[in-house]
C-alpha positions as CSV (number, residue, x, y, z in Angstrom):
1,M,76.9,8.7,-14.2
2,S,77.0,9.0,-18.0
3,D,76.6,12.6,-19.2
4,R,74.9,11.3,-22.4
5,L,72.3,9.4,-20.3
6,S,71.7,12.4,-18.0
7,K,71.0,14.5,-21.1
8,L,68.8,11.7,-22.5
9,L,66.8,11.5,-19.3
10,Q,66.4,15.3,-19.2
11,S,65.1,15.2,-22.8
12,F,62.7,12.4,-21.9
13,E,61.5,14.3,-18.8
14,S,60.8,17.4,-20.8
15,H,58.8,15.5,-23.4
16,I,56.9,13.2,-21.2
17,S,55.7,16.0,-18.9
18,I,54.0,18.1,-21.6
19,P,50.2,17.6,-21.9
20,W,49.3,14.8,-24.3
21,P,46.8,15.6,-27.1
22,N,44.0,13.0,-27.4
23,A,43.4,12.7,-31.1
24,V,46.7,11.5,-32.5
25,S,47.8,8.6,-34.7
26,H,49.6,5.6,-33.4
27,D,52.8,6.9,-35.0
28,E,52.4,10.1,-33.0
29,R,51.9,8.2,-29.8
30,T,55.2,6.4,-30.3
31,I,58.4,7.7,-28.7
32,F,61.8,6.4,-29.5
33,V,64.4,7.0,-26.8
34,V,67.5,6.7,-28.9
35,Y,70.8,6.0,-27.2
36,N,74.3,4.7,-28.0
37,K,74.5,0.9,-28.0
38,E,77.5,1.2,-25.7
39,D,75.2,2.7,-23.1
40,E,72.9,-0.3,-22.8
41,L,74.0,-1.5,-19.4
42,K,74.1,2.1,-18.0
43,L,70.6,2.8,-19.4
44,R,69.3,-0.4,-17.8
45,A,70.8,0.7,-14.5
46,R,68.9,4.0,-14.7
47,I,65.6,2.7,-16.2
48,D,63.9,3.4,-12.9
49,E,64.6,7.1,-13.4
50,F,62.8,7.1,-16.7
51,E,59.9,5.3,-15.0
52,A,59.9,7.9,-12.2
53,S,59.8,10.7,-14.8
54,A,56.7,9.2,-16.4
55,T,54.9,8.4,-13.2
56,Q,55.6,11.8,-11.7
57,S,54.0,13.3,-14.8
58,G,50.9,11.2,-14.1
59,H,51.6,8.4,-16.6
60,P,51.5,4.9,-15.2
61,W,54.4,2.8,-16.5
62,L,54.4,-0.8,-17.8
63,E,57.7,-2.1,-18.8
64,L,58.0,-5.0,-21.3
65,D,61.5,-6.4,-21.6
66,L,62.3,-8.2,-24.9
67,T,65.8,-9.2,-23.8
68,H,65.0,-12.9,-23.3
69,S,62.1,-13.3,-25.7
70,F,64.0,-15.2,-28.4
71,E,65.6,-17.7,-26.0
72,N,62.3,-18.2,-24.2
73,W,60.6,-18.9,-27.5
74,M,63.4,-21.3,-28.5
75,Q,63.1,-23.2,-25.3
76,E,59.4,-24.0,-26.2
77,Q,60.3,-25.4,-29.6
78,D,60.0,-29.1,-30.1
79,Y,62.9,-29.3,-32.6
80,K,65.3,-26.9,-30.8
81,E,68.2,-29.4,-30.9
82,T,67.9,-29.7,-34.6
83,Y,67.9,-25.9,-35.0
84,F,71.1,-25.6,-32.9
85,E,72.7,-28.3,-35.1
86,D,71.8,-26.5,-38.3
87,P,70.7,-22.9,-37.7
88,E,69.6,-22.5,-41.3
89,Y,66.4,-24.2,-40.3
90,L,65.6,-21.3,-38.1
91,K,65.3,-18.8,-41.0
92,G,61.9,-20.0,-41.9
93,L,60.7,-19.6,-38.2
94,Y,61.6,-16.0,-37.6
95,E,58.2,-14.8,-38.8
96,D,56.6,-17.3,-36.4
97,F,58.7,-16.0,-33.5
98,S,57.8,-12.4,-34.4
99,D,54.1,-13.1,-34.7
100,E,54.1,-15.0,-31.3
101,L,56.1,-12.2,-29.7
102,I,53.7,-9.5,-30.8
103,E,50.7,-11.5,-29.5
104,N,52.5,-12.2,-26.2
105,L,53.3,-8.5,-25.7
106,K,49.8,-7.5,-26.6
107,S,48.4,-9.9,-24.0
108,Q,50.6,-8.3,-21.3
109,F,49.2,-4.8,-21.8
110,I,45.9,-4.7,-23.6
111,E,43.8,-5.2,-20.5
112,K,46.1,-3.2,-18.2
113,Q,46.6,0.0,-20.1
114,D,44.9,3.4,-20.0
115,E,45.1,6.6,-22.2
116,N,47.6,8.2,-19.8
117,G,49.9,5.2,-19.5
118,V,53.2,4.4,-20.9
119,I,54.1,1.0,-22.4
120,A,57.9,0.9,-22.4
121,L,59.7,-1.6,-24.6
122,L,63.2,-2.4,-23.4
123,G,65.7,-4.8,-24.9
124,C,65.1,-4.2,-28.6
125,G,68.7,-4.9,-29.4
126,A,68.2,-8.6,-28.4
127,L,65.9,-9.0,-31.4
128,F,68.6,-8.1,-33.9
129,G,68.8,-10.8,-36.5
130,F,65.7,-12.6,-35.2
131,A,62.8,-10.2,-35.7
132,S,62.0,-6.9,-37.3
133,V,61.9,-4.2,-34.6
134,S,60.1,-1.9,-37.1
135,G,57.4,-4.5,-37.7
136,L,57.0,-5.2,-34.0
137,V,56.7,-1.5,-33.2
138,E,54.2,-0.9,-35.9
139,E,52.0,-3.7,-34.7
140,I,52.2,-2.9,-31.0
141,A,51.7,0.8,-31.5
142,K,48.3,0.2,-33.1
143,E,47.1,-1.2,-29.8
144,V,48.6,1.3,-27.4
145,K,46.1,3.8,-26.0
146,G,48.6,6.0,-24.2
147,R,52.2,6.2,-25.3
148,L,54.6,3.5,-26.6
149,V,58.1,4.3,-25.4
150,V,60.7,2.3,-27.3
151,F,64.2,2.2,-25.8
152,F,66.3,2.0,-29.0
153,P,70.0,1.3,-29.1
154,G,71.2,2.8,-32.4
155,E,70.9,5.9,-34.5
156,H,68.2,8.3,-35.6
157,Q,68.5,10.8,-38.5
158,N,65.7,12.3,-40.5
159,N,63.0,9.8,-39.3
160,N,65.4,7.0,-40.2
161,Y,66.2,4.5,-37.4
162,K,69.1,2.1,-37.4
163,L,69.1,-0.6,-34.8
164,L,72.6,-1.2,-33.4
165,D,74.0,1.1,-36.1
166,A,73.1,-1.5,-38.8
167,K,73.6,-0.6,-42.4
168,D,69.8,-0.6,-43.2
169,G,67.4,1.5,-41.3
170,W,63.7,2.2,-41.7
171,G,61.6,5.3,-41.8
172,Y,59.1,5.8,-39.0
173,H,57.3,9.0,-38.1
174,A,57.6,8.7,-34.3
175,T,59.0,11.3,-31.8
176,A,62.7,10.7,-31.3
177,I,64.2,11.6,-27.9
178,T,68.0,11.8,-28.0
179,A,70.7,13.2,-25.8
180,M,70.6,16.2,-28.2
181,S,66.8,16.8,-28.1
């Protein structure tokens, strides 16, 4: 077992078990579980432990995995062969992909959620280069009644998040859970 992941799970358990205030903004309802990108497979192997922590604290869990979202979207495109021949054509479609992904995700939880529930986003790293994780989180968070838990492979420092340790990050005022929390 990874020591970093054990510490991350402990930090998550500590945070998710405290009482949730009702009148908070969508930023305050968003929790980033920040982990080293090298731990992706280990984290996935232990995701049930995160779910158990939430459900044992009275927070129903709905996991939305983004890992295959781009390939599933591409599969539905009429001109996919053309895009594979010349990927430059795809650049103009990333916004369409992002918009459709956001709507698809909302359709999976809008009717199922409650104020005590957790909507868990897994697989954010798979969006790198195809969609803005920051834009996705901002749009999804507006619709979440309980807590949005974003499993985030990258770095966090001073409310700045860097997906997969990319050069550019973005500022977001969410709660960050790290192995150091």
